[in-house]
C-alpha positions in Angstrom: 0.4 -0.2 -0.1 1.7 3.1 -1.4 1.8 6.3 1.3 0.2 9.1 -0.2 1.3 12.9 0.9 0.7 16.6 0.0 4.0 18.0 -0.6 3.2 21.6 -1.8 0.3 23.7 -2.9 0.2 22.1 -6.4 -0.2 18.8 -4.9 -3.4 20.3 -2.5 -4.7 21.9 -5.6 -4.9 18.7 -7.2 -6.3 16.9 -4.2 -9.2 19.6 -3.9 -10.2 19.4 -7.9 -10.2 15.5 -7.1 -11.9 16.1 -3.9 -14.9 18.7 -5.3 -15.4 16.0 -8.0 -16.3 13.5 -5.4 -18.2 16.1 -3.2 -19.9 19.0 -5.5 -20.8 20.7 -2.3 -17.0 21.6 -1.7 -17.3 23.7 -4.7 -18.9 26.9 -3.3 -16.6 26.7 -0.1 -13.3 26.4 -2.2 -14.7 29.6 -4.4 -15.1 31.5 -1.1 -11.9 29.9 1.0 -9.2 29.7 -1.8 -6.5 27.8 -1.4 -5.6 26.6 2.5 -2.1 26.9 3.9 -0.5 23.4 4.4 1.2 24.7 7.7 3.9 22.2 7.2 5.9 21.9 10.1 9.3 20.0 10.8 7.8 17.4 13.1 10.2 15.0 15.5 10.4 15.6 19.4 9.8 18.9 19.6 6.9 19.1 17.7 4.8 16.7 19.7 6.3 17.9 23.2 5.6 21.6 22.1 2.0 20.4 21.6 1.6 18.9 24.7 2.5 22.0 26.0 -0.1 23.9 24.6 -3.1 21.4 25.7 -5.9 23.1 27.3 -3.6 26.5 27.2 -4.3 30.0 25.5 -2.1 30.4 22.4 0.0 33.2 24.5 0.3 30.8 27.3 1.3 28.5 25.7 4.0 30.3 23.5 5.3 31.6 27.2 6.1 28.8 28.6 7.5 27.1 25.6 9.9 30.0 25.3 10.8 29.7 29.2 11.7 26.0 28.2 13.7 27.2 25.2 15.8 29.4 27.3 16.5 27.0 30.2 17.4 24.4 27.3 14.5 21.5 28.0 13.5 20.9 25.0 15.6 17.8 24.2 14.9 14.4 25.6 18.5 14.6 27.1 18.3 17.9 28.6 14.4 16.9 30.3 15.5 13.3 31.2 18.5 15.0 33.4 16.0 17.7 35.1 14.1 17.6 37.9 10.5 17.7 38.0 10.8 20.8 40.1 12.9 22.6 37.3 10.5 21.5 34.8 7.8 23.0 37.0 9.8 26.5 37.4 9.2 26.7 34.0 5.9 26.8 33.9 4.9 22.9 33.4 2.4 21.5 35.2 2.1 18.5 37.0 0.4 16.6 34.6 2.1 18.4 31.7 5.6 17.0 33.4 4.1 13.5 33.6 3.2 13.7 29.6 6.7 14.9 28.6 8.4 12.4 30.5 6.4 9.9 29.1 7.1 10.9 25.3 11.0 10.9 26.5 10.4 7.2 27.7 8.4 5.8 24.6 11.8 7.1 22.8 10.2 7.4 19.6 12.1 6.9 15.7 10.7 9.6 14.0 12.2 8.8 11.1 10.7 5.6 10.8 7.3 7.1 10.6 7.4 8.6 7.7 7.1 5.3 6.6 4.6 3.6 8.3 1.2 3.6 7.7 -1.3 6.0 9.2 -3.2 3.6 11.9 0.1 2.4 12.5 1.4 5.9 13.8 -1.5 6.9 15.3 -1.2 3.2 17.5 2.5 4.5 18.1 2.1 8.5 19.1 -1.3 7.8 21.2 0.8 4.7 23.6 2.3 7.9 24.6 0.5 9.3 27.8 -1.1 12.9 26.9 -1.6 12.2 23.5 -4.7 11.7 21.9 -5.7 10.5 18.6 -6.3 14.4 17.4 -3.1 15.2 18.4 -1.9 12.5 16.2 -4.0 13.0 13.5 -2.5 16.7 13.5 1.0 15.0 13.3 0.0 13.5 10.4 -1.3 15.9 8.4 1.1 18.7 9.6 4.6 16.7 10.1 4.2 13.9 8.1 1.9 15.3 5.1 -0.2 12.6 4.8 -2.8 13.3 2.5 -6.0 11.5 3.9 -6.5 12.7 7.7 -10.0 13.7 8.5 -10.0 14.8 12.3 -13.8 13.7 13.4 -13.5 14.7 16.9 -12.6 18.4 15.9 -15.0 21.2 16.7 -14.3 23.4 13.9 -14.4 20.6 11.3 -17.7 19.2 12.8 -19.3 22.6 12.5 -17.9 23.4 9.2 -19.4 19.9 8.2 -22.8 20.2 9.4 -23.1 23.4 7.4 -21.5 22.0 4.5 -23.4 19.0 4.6 -27.1 20.5 5.3 -27.0 18.7 8.6 -29.7 19.9 11.6 -27.2 19.5 14.3 -23.7 18.7 14.9 -22.5 15.4 13.5 -20.9 12.8 16.0 -17.7 11.5 15.3 -19.1 8.3 14.3 -21.9 9.7 12.0 -18.9 12.1 10.5 -16.8 9.6 9.9 -19.4 7.6 8.1 -20.9 10.5 6.0 -16.8 11.0 4.8 -15.5 8.5 3.9 -16.0 8.5 0.2 -14.1 11.8 0.5 -11.2 9.3 0.6 -8.4 9.4 -0.2 -8.5 13.2 -0.7 -9.6 14.0 3.0 -6.9 16.0 4.3 -7.6 18.4 1.3 -11.3 18.3 3.0 -10.1 19.0 6.6 -8.0 22.2 5.3 -11.1 23.3 3.1 -13.3 22.8 6.3 -11.0 24.8 8.4 -11.2 27.6 6.5 -14.6 27.7 6.1 -15.0 27.4 9.7 -13.7 30.9 10.2 -15.5 32.1 7.3 -18.6 31.1 9.3 -17.0 32.4 12.6 -16.9 35.6 11.4 -19.9 35.8 9.0 -22.4 35.0 11.9 -23.5 35.9 15.2 -24.8 32.2 16.1 -22.5 30.4 18.4 -20.7 27.8 16.8 
């Protein structure tokens, strides 16, 4: 089974064209939002650690704590292993976040090996770490590994945007959303990116709670 990725904007455009052929309701969305940003990152230990640090925090608070960790040279497995819990807490990490990051260190993930693994195997590997759920693993697949068929059914913005796109009376459950969108494969990453952009548009245009 070959691994499909979206490496650049040109490839994303091709995937969007193929997606619209399957689900024409994306055509007007695409006309409104244009080509979404790919938002790729380099991945690896730091990327996952930063995702953990930012869980349930505002963007500003997460950025502040991350900068303190960077300044203290506490963003590598080696320096974290050598640091005490108290040292980590001094930089703003809660007891729970400290436990999560130590779990990430202990699992010693081979990030190079992830690049050639199948999506579900990667999700299984990443979610074995305490503090990494399926959503975080899916974001790693999409933005760090550039995988082409990732659709986060637990994502609130995607659920709201899909409800509007598909003309549903209420937000779909993750199970319903998985069923409703399975025909979009293997272009579901393009669908995710379009729906996030569409959510931003909906939020700006309407006063109804999203």
